[in-house]
C-alpha positions as CSV (number, residue, x, y, z in Angstrom):
1,M,0.0,-0.1,0.1
2,S,1.7,3.3,-0.7
3,S,2.1,5.9,1.7
4,T,0.3,9.4,1.8
5,P,2.3,12.6,1.2
6,D,2.0,13.5,5.1
7,Q,3.4,10.0,5.9
8,E,6.1,10.6,3.5
9,F,7.1,13.9,5.0
10,I,7.1,12.6,8.5
11,H,9.3,9.7,7.2
12,D,11.8,12.0,5.4
13,F,11.7,14.2,8.7
14,A,12.8,11.5,11.1
15,I,15.6,10.5,8.6
16,M,16.7,14.3,8.6
17,S,16.7,14.4,12.3
18,T,19.2,11.5,12.4
19,F,22.1,13.9,11.3
20,G,24.0,15.3,14.3
21,A,21.3,13.8,16.6
22,T,21.9,14.3,20.2
23,D,21.0,11.9,23.1
24,G,18.3,14.7,24.4
25,G,16.2,14.2,21.1
26,G,17.6,17.2,19.4
27,V,20.3,17.9,16.9
28,D,23.9,19.5,16.9
29,R,24.8,20.3,13.3
30,Q,26.4,23.9,13.3
31,A,27.3,25.6,10.1
32,A,29.8,23.4,7.8
33,T,30.5,20.8,10.5
34,A,30.6,17.1,9.3
35,P,26.8,16.5,10.3
36,D,25.8,19.8,8.1
37,G,27.7,18.3,5.3
38,A,25.9,14.8,5.6
39,Q,22.5,16.6,5.7
40,R,23.4,18.7,2.8
41,A,24.5,15.6,0.9
42,W,21.1,13.9,1.8
43,L,18.9,17.0,0.7
44,A,21.1,16.9,-2.7
45,D,20.2,13.4,-3.3
46,W,16.5,13.9,-2.2
47,L,16.0,16.9,-4.7
48,T,18.1,15.5,-7.5
49,T,16.1,12.3,-7.6
50,R,13.0,14.5,-8.2
51,G,14.5,16.5,-11.1
52,F,15.9,19.3,-9.4
53,R,19.4,20.5,-10.1
54,I,21.8,21.2,-7.4
55,E,24.1,24.4,-7.1
56,F,26.1,26.1,-4.4
57,D,27.1,29.5,-4.4
58,S,30.4,31.0,-3.1
59,V,29.3,31.2,0.5
60,G,27.6,27.5,0.6
61,N,24.1,28.4,0.0
62,Q,22.4,25.5,-1.6
63,F,19.8,25.6,-4.3
64,G,17.6,22.9,-5.7
65,L,16.5,24.3,-9.0
66,Y,13.6,23.1,-11.1
67,E,13.4,25.0,-14.7
68,F,10.3,25.1,-16.6
69,I,11.1,28.4,-18.8
70,P,14.8,28.6,-19.5
71,G,16.1,32.3,-18.2
72,A,13.2,32.7,-16.2
73,P,13.4,34.1,-12.6
74,Y,12.6,31.6,-9.6
75,V,10.1,31.5,-7.1
76,L,12.7,30.5,-4.0
77,T,11.3,28.7,-0.9
78,G,13.4,27.3,1.9
79,S,14.9,28.1,5.3
80,H,18.2,26.7,7.0
81,M,19.3,23.2,8.2
82,D,22.2,24.4,10.5
83,S,21.4,24.5,14.3
84,Q,22.5,25.7,17.6
85,P,24.6,23.6,19.8
86,L,22.2,20.9,21.2
87,G,19.5,22.7,19.3
88,G,16.1,21.3,18.4
89,R,14.9,19.1,15.4
90,Y,12.7,21.6,13.9
91,D,14.0,25.1,13.7
92,G,15.0,25.8,10.1
93,A,15.4,22.6,9.4
94,Y,11.6,21.7,9.2
95,G,11.1,24.9,6.7
96,V,13.9,23.3,4.2
97,L,12.2,19.9,4.1
98,A,8.8,21.4,4.0
99,S,10.1,23.5,1.2
100,A,11.4,20.5,-0.9
101,H,8.3,18.5,-0.3
102,A,5.8,21.3,-1.3
103,A,8.2,22.4,-4.4
104,A,8.0,18.7,-5.5
105,R,4.3,18.5,-5.1
106,V,3.8,21.7,-7.0
107,V,5.9,20.7,-10.0
108,E,4.4,17.3,-10.3
109,G,0.9,19.0,-9.9
110,L,1.7,21.5,-12.7
111,H,3.0,18.7,-15.0
112,R,0.0,16.8,-14.5
113,S,-2.2,19.5,-15.2
114,A,-0.1,20.5,-18.3
115,T,0.3,24.1,-16.7
116,V,3.3,26.1,-17.7
117,P,4.1,28.6,-14.7
118,K,5.2,32.2,-14.9
119,F,8.4,31.3,-12.9
120,N,10.8,28.5,-12.1
121,I,10.7,27.0,-8.8
122,G,13.8,26.5,-6.5
123,V,14.5,25.4,-2.7
124,V,17.1,27.0,-0.9
125,N,19.3,25.8,2.2
126,W,20.5,29.2,3.4
127,F,24.2,28.8,5.0
128,N,24.7,29.6,8.6
129,E,21.4,31.3,9.5
130,E,21.9,30.6,13.1
131,G,25.1,32.4,13.5
132,S,26.5,29.9,16.2
133,R,29.5,28.8,14.8
134,F,30.3,32.1,12.6
135,K,28.9,35.5,13.1
136,P,26.8,37.0,12.1
137,S,23.6,35.2,12.0
138,M,21.6,35.1,8.5
139,M,25.2,35.0,6.8
140,G,24.0,33.1,3.6
141,S,21.0,35.3,2.8
142,S,22.7,38.5,3.7
143,V,25.3,37.9,1.2
144,F,22.8,36.7,-1.3
145,T,20.7,40.0,-0.9
146,G,23.8,42.2,-1.0
147,K,23.9,43.4,2.7
148,L,27.4,41.4,3.5
149,P,30.3,41.0,1.0
150,A,31.0,37.5,0.2
151,A,34.6,38.1,0.6
152,A,34.0,39.2,4.4
153,A,31.8,36.4,4.9
154,L,34.3,33.7,3.7
155,A,37.3,35.3,5.9
156,T,35.0,35.1,9.1
157,P,36.7,32.5,11.6
158,D,34.9,30.8,14.3
159,A,36.3,30.3,17.9
160,R,39.0,28.0,16.9
161,G,40.4,30.1,13.9
162,V,38.7,28.3,11.2
163,T,37.3,30.3,8.2
164,V,34.2,30.1,6.6
165,R,35.9,29.3,3.5
166,E,38.0,26.5,5.2
167,A,34.8,24.9,6.5
168,L,33.0,25.0,3.4
169,E,35.9,23.5,1.6
170,T,36.2,20.8,4.2
171,I,32.7,19.7,3.6
172,G,32.6,20.3,-0.2
173,T,29.8,22.7,-0.3
174,I,31.5,25.9,-1.8
175,G,30.7,26.6,-5.4
176,S,30.9,29.3,-8.0
177,Y,27.2,29.6,-9.0
178,P,26.1,33.3,-8.9
179,G,22.6,32.3,-7.5
180,P,19.2,32.4,-9.2
181,Q,17.5,35.4,-10.1
182,P,14.3,35.5,-7.5
183,A,11.0,36.4,-8.3
184,A,9.4,36.1,-4.8
185,Y,10.3,34.0,-1.8
186,A,8.2,32.0,0.7
187,E,9.4,30.4,4.0
188,I,7.9,28.3,6.6
189,H,9.0,27.9,10.1
190,I,8.1,27.0,13.7
191,E,6.8,29.9,15.8
192,Q,9.3,29.7,18.4
193,G,6.7,31.1,20.7
194,R,3.5,30.4,22.5
195,T,0.9,32.8,20.7
196,L,-0.4,30.0,18.1
197,E,-0.7,27.0,20.5
198,N,-2.1,29.3,23.2
199,E,-4.9,30.5,20.9
200,G,-5.6,27.0,19.0
201,I,-4.6,28.5,15.6
202,T,-2.8,26.4,13.1
203,I,-0.9,29.1,10.8
204,G,0.6,32.4,11.7
205,L,0.8,35.0,8.9
206,V,3.8,37.1,9.5
207,E,3.3,40.7,8.8
208,S,6.2,42.1,10.3
209,T,9.5,41.9,12.5
210,W,10.4,42.8,15.9
211,A,13.4,45.1,15.8
212,A,16.8,44.0,16.9
213,E,19.9,45.8,18.3
214,K,22.9,43.3,18.7
215,F,26.2,44.1,20.4
216,E,29.6,42.4,20.7
217,F,31.6,43.7,23.7
218,I,35.2,42.9,24.8
219,V,35.9,43.7,28.5
220,H,39.6,44.2,29.2
221,G,40.9,43.8,32.6
222,D,44.2,42.4,34.0
223,Q,45.2,38.9,35.1
224,S,46.1,38.3,38.8
225,H,45.7,36.1,41.6
226,T,42.2,35.7,43.0
227,G,43.6,35.3,46.5
228,S,46.7,37.5,47.2
229,T,45.6,40.6,45.0
230,I,44.1,43.2,47.2
231,M,40.4,44.2,46.0
232,A,41.3,47.8,45.4
233,D,43.9,46.7,42.8
234,R,41.9,44.3,40.8
235,K,40.9,44.7,37.1
236,D,38.3,42.2,37.2
237,A,37.0,41.7,33.2
238,L,34.3,39.3,34.5
239,L,32.8,42.0,37.0
240,G,32.6,44.5,34.1
241,A,30.9,41.8,32.1
242,A,28.4,40.9,35.2
243,L,27.5,44.8,35.2
244,L,26.5,44.7,31.6
245,T,24.7,41.4,31.9
246,V,22.6,42.8,35.1
247,F,21.8,46.0,33.5
248,A,20.6,44.4,30.2
249,R,18.1,42.5,32.5
250,E,17.2,45.7,34.3
251,L,16.5,47.4,31.2
252,S,14.2,45.0,30.1
253,E,12.1,44.9,33.3
254,R,12.1,48.9,33.3
255,F,11.2,49.4,29.5
256,S,8.7,46.4,29.6
257,S,6.6,48.3,32.6
258,R,7.1,51.6,30.8
259,Y,6.0,50.6,27.4
260,P,3.6,47.3,28.0
261,S,2.6,47.3,24.4
262,A,5.9,47.0,23.1
263,P,8.0,44.8,25.6
264,L,12.0,44.6,25.5
265,H,13.6,41.4,25.6
266,T,17.4,41.5,26.4
267,S,20.0,38.5,26.7
268,V,23.7,38.0,27.3
269,S,23.9,35.1,25.4
270,E,27.5,34.2,25.0
271,M,30.5,34.6,26.9
272,T,34.2,33.8,26.7
273,I,36.2,34.2,29.9
274,E,40.1,34.5,29.6
275,P,42.0,32.6,31.1
276,N,39.1,31.0,32.8
277,S,41.1,29.6,35.6
278,P,39.6,29.0,39.1
279,V,42.3,31.1,40.9
280,V,42.9,33.8,38.2
281,V,40.8,37.4,38.0
282,A,39.5,37.2,34.3
283,R,41.8,39.6,32.1
284,E,39.2,39.5,29.3
285,V,35.8,38.6,28.5
286,R,34.1,38.9,25.1
287,L,30.2,38.8,25.5
288,H,27.3,39.1,23.0
289,L,24.4,41.1,23.9
290,D,21.1,41.7,22.2
291,M,18.0,43.8,22.6
292,R,14.7,43.1,20.7
293,S,11.1,44.9,20.7
294,P,8.1,45.4,18.6
295,D,8.8,49.2,18.5
296,Q,12.2,49.9,16.8
297,S,12.4,53.3,18.9
298,V,12.1,51.1,22.2
299,A,15.2,48.9,21.0
300,I,17.1,52.3,20.0
301,A,16.5,53.9,23.5
302,A,17.4,51.0,25.2
303,S,20.6,50.4,23.4
304,D,21.2,54.2,23.8
305,E,21.0,54.0,27.8
306,L,23.2,50.8,27.7
307,L,26.0,52.6,25.8
308,A,25.9,55.6,28.1
309,Q,26.2,53.5,31.4
310,I,29.2,51.9,29.9
311,P,31.7,54.6,31.2
312,L,30.4,54.1,34.6
313,F,30.6,50.4,34.6
314,E,34.6,50.9,33.4
315,K,35.0,53.1,36.4
316,R,33.5,50.9,38.8
317,A,35.2,47.5,37.6
318,N,38.4,49.5,36.9
319,V,38.4,48.0,33.4
320,A,38.0,49.4,29.7
321,I,34.9,48.1,27.7
322,K,35.1,48.2,23.8
323,Q,32.3,47.8,21.3
324,V,33.8,45.4,18.7
325,A,30.7,44.5,16.5
326,A,27.0,45.6,16.4
327,H,24.2,44.3,14.1
328,S,20.7,45.4,13.9
329,W,17.4,45.4,11.9
330,G,14.1,47.5,12.3
331,N,10.9,46.1,12.6
332,K,9.9,46.2,8.9
333,D,6.6,45.1,7.4
334,Y,6.3,42.0,4.8
335,Q,4.5,43.0,1.8
336,R,0.9,43.2,2.3
337,Q,-0.1,41.2,-0.8
338,G,2.1,38.3,0.4
339,V,0.1,38.1,3.6
340,K,-3.3,38.4,1.7
341,L,-2.0,35.5,-0.9
342,A,-1.3,33.5,2.1
343,M,-4.5,34.4,3.8
344,E,-6.4,33.4,0.8
345,A,-4.5,30.0,0.6
346,C,-5.3,29.3,4.5
347,E,-9.2,30.0,3.5
348,E,-9.0,27.6,0.7
349,L,-7.6,24.8,2.8
350,G,-9.4,25.7,5.7
351,L,-6.7,26.5,8.0
352,T,-7.2,28.7,11.1
353,H,-5.0,31.6,10.8
354,R,-4.1,34.8,12.3
355,E,-1.4,37.8,11.6
356,V,1.6,37.6,13.9
357,M,5.1,39.5,14.2
358,T,8.3,37.5,14.1
359,V,10.4,38.1,17.3
360,A,13.4,35.8,15.9
361,G,15.4,36.9,12.7
362,H,14.8,34.5,9.6
363,D,16.4,34.6,6.2
364,S,13.1,36.1,5.2
365,V,13.9,39.3,6.9
366,N,16.6,39.7,4.1
367,M,14.6,38.4,1.2
368,K,11.8,40.5,1.9
369,D,13.8,43.5,1.0
370,I,14.7,42.7,-2.7
371,V,11.5,40.7,-3.5
372,P,7.7,40.1,-2.4
373,T,8.2,37.4,0.6
374,V,5.6,35.3,2.4
375,M,6.5,34.2,5.8
376,L,4.5,31.6,7.5
377,F,4.4,29.9,11.2
378,V,3.4,26.8,12.6
379,P,2.7,26.3,16.2
380,S,5.7,25.3,18.5
381,V,4.7,23.1,21.6
382,E,5.0,25.6,24.7
383,G,7.1,27.8,22.6
384,I,10.5,25.9,23.4
385,S,13.0,26.6,20.8
386,H,16.8,26.5,20.4
387,N,16.5,23.4,22.9
388,E,16.4,19.5,22.6
389,R,12.9,19.8,23.6
390,E,11.6,21.8,20.6
391,F,8.6,20.1,19.0
392,T,5.7,20.7,16.7
393,R,2.8,18.3,16.2
394,D,2.8,16.3,13.0
395,E,-0.4,17.4,12.1
396,D,0.4,21.2,12.4
397,A,3.8,20.3,10.4
398,C,1.9,18.5,7.6
399,A,-0.7,21.4,7.6
400,G,2.2,23.8,6.8
401,V,3.6,21.7,3.9
402,D,0.1,21.6,2.4
403,L,-0.5,25.5,2.6
404,L,3.2,26.0,1.6
405,A,2.5,24.0,-1.7
406,R,-0.8,26.3,-2.4
407,V,1.3,29.3,-1.7
408,I,4.2,28.5,-4.0
409,T,1.7,27.3,-6.7
410,K,0.3,30.7,-6.5
411,L,3.3,32.4,-6.8
412,S,4.7,30.6,-9.4
413,L,1.7,31.3,-11.8
414,G,2.4,35.1,-10.8
415,D,-0.8,35.6,-8.5
416,L,1.3,38.1,-6.1
């Protein structure tokens, strides 16, 4: 007995989840690691057997291309398959596999009905969306959309000094393809929040982004003995980092109380301490700090307050604090016609839906700046994400694939 499309998707998702599988039920396949290379090879084989041509561009973006009309632009659909350390199975990877299945269904349906679309169809697996091994996040789509020079991306090192170019060459997924000309872009993703689950809704129609202000700081102190160095002589880099960390949390509480309709989320999410010895006062701390809000003015005001406090933190901890990088984006709208198209597709399929904002960054945040873009969410159980317990129910995941196929069909026919 033949399997249904939903069963085939669930089967393939289980296979995909074996690459970099962790004991806690998640995955660890950071960008351009061996598990990432293995899953890319698996995806290439999956697409090739269904008639798609595989190409890699200079920064490792992976494209599966199906050409109906030579020279015509492409409706691209995809997400990313790299993960956070000990991350979940669904973040990004669900969107790539959903795109592959949806695109294959659309191609088959167009051939079956003898319909020639206006645009070709392509599946994309963006490189290094997560930004856990290489910074910044959304690297591959940033290069594709012209926001980041390819040379700068390729020269970026990880914590061990391995560059993006070296890592991509190691797994054999660096190419010379210039990339397809996009006509439109569609992406589906788990929500990574609780809104859809709490309200019993199957589909989120993303209408805009939260704003984000991200910083990388280096706190410079002086290495000394934790016991014998008198307190007045200490230049404790970790104390300086702690002051930044606590103040960021206090900003969140203060601003969220001041602007209840535009809460502020703040985090210090990465910290590297040198020399990281139990009997040595830290000489240097590198840390990553980010702030997000549905109101860009709130995020900017909070970052201004943070930066204004740095001289006080330097004096209190007797250290120097240097900002070495910054990365930000505003809360820009997705194209209204894309939201409307996706809404019509939901109604045609009988799927409950509502408009939402995206708190997290996605490759669609870059793509919407160059082509009409549709961004869709499916529910996340308990809103858990970047965690091995991340989970989306099969019925919601499959409904998302059905919807994405309907959206791609409409986009390929030029309905947007």
